[in-house]
N, C-alpha and C positions, 0 to 999 in steps of 0.2 A: 731148256725150259725158260731159263732165266732171262735169254736174248728175247723170247717171246713176250713175255711178261714187260720187258723194258718197252718192246715195240707198242703193246697193247697199251701201255701206261701212257707213252708220249704220245700215241693217236689219239687218246681221248683228250689229253690237253691240246693237243692242235685242233682237233675237230670243234671242241668247245670255245677255243680262241677263234677260228674261223667265223663260226656263228655268231660270236660276240662282235667282232670287227664288221662283218656284214650287217647285222643290226644297227651299229654307230653309225656306218655310214648311211644309212636309209635316213635315220634322224636327222645328221648333222648335214648332208648332201642333197638328199631325196632319191627317188627310183628312176630319174630319167635316163641314168646310163648304169652298169654294173660295176659302180666303183668299188664294192666291196671285194668282189672278185677279182678285180684287176688289181686293188690293192694286195691282197693276199698273195696273189701271184707274184708280184713284183718284189713284195716285201720277202717273201719266201724264197726267191731267187736270189735276194742280196743275203740274207741270213743263211742259206746253203752255201753260197761263196765265202762267206767269213767264216764258216764252221769248218767247211771242208780244207779250206786253206789254212787254217788255224789248227786242224788235228793232222793235217800232213807234216807239218813242222814242228810238231809239240812231239813226237816220239814218246807219247804215253802208252802205259802197260794196259790201262783200260780204254785204248782206243775203238776196239770192237763193240765194246759195251754202249761207250758214248756216241758212236756211229749209228748203233741201234734205236738208241732212245731220242738222239736229237734227229738224225738225218730222216731215218725211216719213220719213225714215230711220231715226233711233234711235227717236223717240217711236213712229212707225207700225210698226217691228218690235217694240218693247216692248210695244205695245198699239194696236188700231185704234181703242179706243173714246175715246182721246184726239183725234183727228180728228173723231170723230162729235161729241164735246162740244163743239171748237171750232166745228163747223159750227152746232150748237144755240145756242151763247152768241151767235154773230153775228146769227142770226135774232132772237134774244130782245132783244139791243140796237139790231136795226132795229125794234124793236116788232112783230114778225109774231109775234106772239103763237099766234094759231091755227096758222099754218105750222109753226110750234116744236113744238107740241104734235103735230100731224099727223106730222111727221117723226120726233118722240122714239116716238111710239107704233108708227108704220108700221115704223120701223127694228128696234125689239125683237122685236116680233110676225113681221114678215116674216122676220127673220133663225132666229128659233127655230122657225118654220114650216118654213122652206127645209133646216135642220138635220134636222128631223124628215123632210121628204121626201128629203133625200139618205141617209139612215139606211135607210128602207123601201125605196128603190130598191137599196140596195148588199145591203141582206139579201134580197131576192127573187134579186138576181143571182147572189150568192153558195149559196142554199139550193138 
């Protein structure tokens, strides 16, 4: 139960941070391109790498709780792309190049197609 609370608290912090960053980029840069989404994905990937690298070398007794709060919660709420990026890097480090390429392509394509399907279904139900 504690782990779920850590994830939930971290997720709330990450989601609010993502929203605030998105609002800031709209005001500072404008709406011509999804700068906010791009920014959180890149920042989330960087922070995930820094955090997991630190956690792996730290040998902390509370590593599971920290991973739940930061990696799953905060970064998961900030951007799910950070979890995708970690999975992909692990596959590449294991030299599973074909699997990594397939995972990357399938994840992006399937997610975009699924979004289109969801839009089509919603539009048909509403119309």
